[in-house]
C-alpha positions in Angstrom: -56.2 31.5 -10.9 -55.0 27.9 -10.7 -51.7 27.4 -9.0 -48.8 25.7 -10.8 -48.2 22.1 -9.6 -45.1 21.7 -7.5 -42.2 20.0 -9.1 -42.1 16.3 -8.4 -39.0 15.4 -6.5 -37.6 11.9 -7.0 -34.6 11.9 -4.7 -33.8 13.8 -1.5 -30.1 14.2 -0.5 -29.9 14.3 3.4 -26.9 15.7 5.1 -26.5 16.0 8.9 -23.9 18.6 10.0 -22.5 20.5 12.9 -19.9 23.3 12.9 -18.3 22.4 9.6 -19.5 25.2 7.4 -16.4 25.4 5.2 -16.4 21.8 4.1 -20.2 21.7 3.9 -20.2 24.6 1.5 -18.0 22.6 -1.0 -20.4 19.6 -0.6 -23.3 21.8 -1.5 -21.5 23.4 -4.5 -20.8 19.9 -5.9 -24.4 18.9 -5.4 -25.7 21.9 -7.2 -23.4 21.1 -10.2 -24.7 17.5 -10.5 -25.0 16.3 -14.1 -28.5 14.8 -14.1 -32.0 15.6 -15.2 -33.3 13.7 -12.2 -35.4 16.2 -10.0 -33.8 16.2 -6.6 -33.5 18.3 -3.5 -30.9 18.8 -0.8 -31.9 18.8 2.9 -29.2 19.9 5.4 -30.1 19.2 9.0 -28.1 21.3 11.4 -27.3 19.5 14.6 -26.9 22.5 16.9 -24.1 24.4 15.1 -22.5 27.4 16.7 -20.9 28.6 13.4 -22.5 30.2 10.4 -23.9 27.0 9.0 -27.5 27.9 8.9 -27.0 31.4 7.4 -24.6 30.1 4.8 -26.9 27.3 3.6 -29.9 29.7 3.4 -27.8 32.2 1.5 -26.7 29.5 -1.0 -30.2 28.2 -1.3 -31.6 31.5 -2.4 -29.5 31.3 -5.6 -29.5 27.6 -6.2 -31.1 25.9 -9.2 -31.6 22.9 -7.0 -34.0 23.1 -4.1 -31.9 23.4 -0.9 -33.3 23.7 2.6 -31.9 23.7 6.1 -33.6 22.3 9.2 -32.4 23.0 12.7 -32.4 20.9 15.9 -30.6 21.0 19.2 -27.5 18.8 19.4 -28.9 15.2 19.3 -26.5 13.5 17.0 -26.5 12.4 13.3 -29.1 9.6 13.8 -31.7 12.1 15.0 -30.7 14.6 12.3 -31.2 12.0 9.5 -34.6 11.1 10.9 -35.6 14.8 10.7 -34.4 14.8 7.1 -36.3 11.7 6.3 -39.5 13.1 7.8 -39.2 16.3 5.7 -38.1 14.6 2.4 -40.2 15.0 -0.7 -38.4 12.4 -2.7 -39.3 8.7 -2.9 -35.6 8.0 -2.4 -33.4 9.3 0.4 -29.6 9.5 -0.4 -27.4 9.9 2.7 -24.0 11.5 2.4 -21.8 13.3 4.9 -21.1 17.0 5.1 -17.5 16.1 4.2 -18.2 13.6 1.4 -18.0 15.5 -1.8 -20.1 13.9 -4.6 -18.7 13.4 -8.0 -20.7 14.9 -10.8 -22.8 11.8 -11.6 -23.5 10.6 -8.0 -27.2 11.6 -8.0 -27.7 10.2 -11.5 -26.2 6.8 -10.6 -28.3 6.5 -7.4 -31.4 7.6 -9.3 -30.8 5.2 -12.1 -30.7 2.2 -9.8 -34.0 3.2 -8.1 -35.7 3.8 -11.4 -34.6 0.4 -12.6 -35.6 -1.2 -9.3 -38.7 0.6 -8.0 -39.5 -2.0 -5.3 -39.4 -0.6 -1.8 -36.6 -2.9 -0.6 -34.0 -1.9 -3.2 -31.1 0.2 -1.9 -27.7 1.3 -3.3 -24.3 1.7 -1.6 -21.8 3.9 -3.3 -18.0 4.1 -2.9 -16.0 6.4 -0.6 -12.4 7.4 -1.2 -10.2 10.1 0.1 -10.5 13.5 -1.6 -7.2 14.4 -3.2 -7.4 17.8 -1.4 -7.0 15.9 1.9 -3.5 14.9 0.8 -3.8 11.5 2.3 -0.9 10.2 4.4 0.2 6.6 4.4 -1.7 6.2 7.6 -4.9 7.6 5.9 -4.4 5.2 3.0 -4.1 2.3 5.5 -7.3 3.4 7.2 -9.1 3.4 3.9 -8.0 -0.1 3.0 -10.8 -1.6 5.2 -10.5 -0.2 8.7 -12.8 2.8 7.9 -15.0 1.4 5.1 -14.8 -2.3 4.4 -15.7 -2.5 0.7 -13.3 -5.4 0.3 -15.8 -7.7 2.1 -18.3 -7.3 -0.7 -18.2 -10.6 -2.7 -21.4 -9.9 -4.8 -22.2 -6.3 -5.7 -25.9 -7.3 -6.1 -26.1 -8.9 -2.6 -24.5 -6.7 0.0 -24.8 -7.2 3.7 -26.6 -4.7 5.9 -23.4 -4.2 7.8 -22.2 -2.1 4.8 -25.0 0.4 5.1 -22.5 3.3 5.2 -24.3 6.7 5.4 -21.3 8.4 3.8 -22.9 7.3 0.5 -26.0 5.1 0.5 -29.6 5.5 -0.7 -32.9 3.7 0.1 -36.6 4.2 -0.4 -38.2 6.7 2.0 -41.2 4.4 2.6 -38.9 1.5 3.5 -36.8 3.6 5.9 -40.0 4.8 7.6 -41.5 1.3 7.8 -38.2 0.1 9.3 -38.3 2.7 12.1 -35.5 5.0 10.9 -32.3 5.5 12.7 -32.0 4.6 16.4 -31.5 7.9 18.2 -29.9 6.2 21.2 -26.7 6.4 19.2 -25.4 9.9 20.0 -22.4 9.8 17.6 -21.7 8.9 14.1 -20.6 5.4 15.2 -22.5 2.2 14.2 -25.9 4.0 14.0 -25.9 3.4 10.2 -24.9 -0.2 10.5 -27.5 -0.9 13.1 -30.2 0.4 10.8 -28.7 -1.6 7.9 -28.9 -4.8 9.9 -32.5 -4.0 10.8 -33.4 -3.3 7.2 -31.6 -6.4 6.0 -33.9 -8.4 8.4 -36.8 -6.7 6.8 -35.8 -7.8 3.3 -33.5 -5.0 2.0 -31.7 -5.8 -1.2 -28.6 -3.7 -1.1 -26.5 -3.3 -4.2 -23.0 -1.8 -4.6 -22.0 0.6 -7.4 -18.2 1.3 -7.1 -18.6 4.0 -9.7 -21.0 6.1 -7.6 -18.2 7.9 -5.8 -18.0 10.5 -3.0 -14.6 11.9 -2.1 -14.1 12.1 1.7 -12.4 15.4 2.8 -11.3 14.7 6.3 -7.5 14.8 7.0 -6.7 12.4 9.8 -3.7 11.8 12.1 -3.1 8.9 14.5 -4.2 10.6 17.8 -7.5 11.7 16.2 -8.1 8.2 14.9 -7.5 6.7 18.3 -10.1 9.0 19.8 -12.5 8.0 17.0 -11.8 4.3 17.7 -12.6 4.7 21.3 -15.9 6.3 20.4 -16.6 3.4 18.1 -15.9 1.0 20.9 -18.5 2.7 23.1 -21.1 2.6 20.4 -20.3 -1.1 19.7 -21.7 -1.9 23.1 -24.9 -0.1 22.2 -25.0 -2.2 18.9 -24.5 -5.4 20.9 -27.5 -4.4 23.0 -29.6 -4.3 19.8 -27.9 -7.1 18.0 -26.9 -9.8 20.6 -24.8 -11.8 18.1 -22.7 -8.8 17.1 -19.0 -9.8 17.8 -17.0 -7.8 20.4 -13.2 -8.1 21.1 -12.0 -9.7 24.3 -11.0 -7.4 27.1 -7.3 -6.5 27.3 -5.0 -9.1 29.0 -1.4 -10.0 29.4 -1.2 -11.0 25.7 -2.1 -7.4 24.6 0.4 -5.8 27.0 3.1 -8.1 25.8 2.4 -7.2 22.1 2.4 -3.5 23.0 5.9 -3.9 24.6 7.2 -5.8 21.6 5.9 -3.3 19.1 7.2 -0.4 21.1 10.7 -1.9 21.2 10.6 -2.5 17.4 9.6 1.2 16.9 12.6 2.6 18.8 14.5 3.5 15.6 12.2 5.6 13.2 14.4 5.1 10.1 14.1 1.3 10.5 10.3 1.2 10.4 9.3 -0.9 7.4 5.7 -0.9 6.0 4.8 -4.2 7.7 5.9 -2.8 11.1 3.9 0.4 10.6 0.8 -1.5 9.6 1.1 -3.9 12.5 1.6 -0.9 14.9 -1.4 1.0 13.5 -3.6 -2.1 13.5 -2.7 -2.8 17.2 -3.3 0.7 18.4 -6.6 1.3 16.6 -7.9 -2.1 17.7 -6.7 -1.4 21.3 -8.5 1.9 21.4 -11.6 0.2 20.1 -11.2 -2.6 22.7 -10.8 -0.1 25.6 -13.8 1.9 24.4 -15.9 -1.3 24.3 -15.1 -2.3 27.9 -15.1 1.2 29.4 -11.3 1.3 30.1 -10.3 4.9 30.2 -6.7 6.1 29.8 -4.9 7.7 32.8 -3.8 11.4 32.6 -2.7 12.5 29.2 -2.1 8.9 27.9 -3.9 8.0 24.7 -4.3 4.4 25.8 -4.2 2.3 29.0 -2.4 -0.5 27.2 0.4 0.6 24.9 0.7 4.4 25.7 4.5 4.4 24.9 3.8 2.7 21.6 1.1 5.3 20.8 3.4 8.2 21.5 6.2 6.7 19.4 3.9 5.9 16.5 2.4 9.5 16.6 5.9 10.9 16.0 6.1 9.0 12.7 5.5 11.5 9.8 3.6 8.8 8.0 0.8 9.3 10.6 0.6 13.1 10.3 -2.1 14.9 8.4 -1.5 17.6 5.9 -1.7 21.2 6.8 -5.5 21.3 6.1 -8.3 20.2 8.3 -11.8 18.9 7.8 -12.9 19.7 11.3 -14.1 17.3 14.0 -13.2 13.7 14.6 -16.2 11.9 12.9 -15.4 9.5 10.1 -18.9 9.3 8.6 
C-alpha cells in the first residue's frame, strides 16, 4: 500500500529553552492557536533543563494540531540550541523566538507572508517585541524597552534594516541562507550578542532584512534593576567576543575618574527619594546599566556583595526606588532574549 506523503512544512519555529517550563507552556499554547493556514512546525530545543520541560512539551505535542517536537542537548547555550533546531527544521524558513516571547495570533502568518512574497534566499524579516501586559511593566522596564533592550528606533527604512537588529526574540530567515552562513557561533555561551554577530555575518553575505512592526511578540520577563545590572555585565563580557569577530565593533572606554565623579554626583542627587524626577531616574539608570556593561567588557569584577566597582552606593539607592521593582510575578532567569 502506498504511504501518504508527509505534509510539506513551510516554516519552522525554533525556541531554545532551559528551566522555564511555565512561561514556555504559554508560548506553545499561543503558537498552537495561530491564525494561519501556513503549514508550520514548532521545534523546542532543551538546553539541559532540570525541570519538567521535556515531559511537558512531549505531553502537549501529543494533542497538538500543529507538529511540535522537543530536542535535547547538554547545557551549551542558546546559540548551539538554535543550530540544533536549524539542522532539524523541515521548513524552508526558520522563525526564531524566545521561550518567553508570546506570539500574537497572526505572527506566523505575517512572517510566512513576507517569505512567500520574497522567496529569494537572502530575504529575512524582523518583527517587533514589546512587554507582555501580564509582566506589569514598571517604569524601569518601560525605559529598558525604549532602546536599551531592543533598539527598533534606529530603523530608518523598514525595507533596509541593519544586521545589528537581527534579534532572535522575533526574526525569520531562510534555512538555506542560515546554513550557508554557518549558523550561530557557539563560542557565545549566553544569550548575548550571538544573534547580532550572526546578523552582521549574514548582512555581509547579502541579507535583505525587513521590519514589520505589526508582527508582534509580547515579552513576558519581569525585570528589576539588580537583575538588569547582572544582565548588562554578561552583555559586556560577550561584547568582547563580538569584538574578536568584528574588529570595528565599538566598545566603551574603561572606567576612569570621570565615571567615578558622575557616580558620586548622581548618588548625591538620589539621596531624597521623593525628589527624584523622571530625568534623574533615567540618567541614573542609563549610567548604572552602561557602567555594568563597561565593567563586563573590561573584566572589572565588583568586590564582595557590591553590584558594581564604580557607583555601588548609587546602585543600592536606585534599587530602593519602587520604579525599578518588578511585579510579584517572575519569568525566570536573567536572559533578555
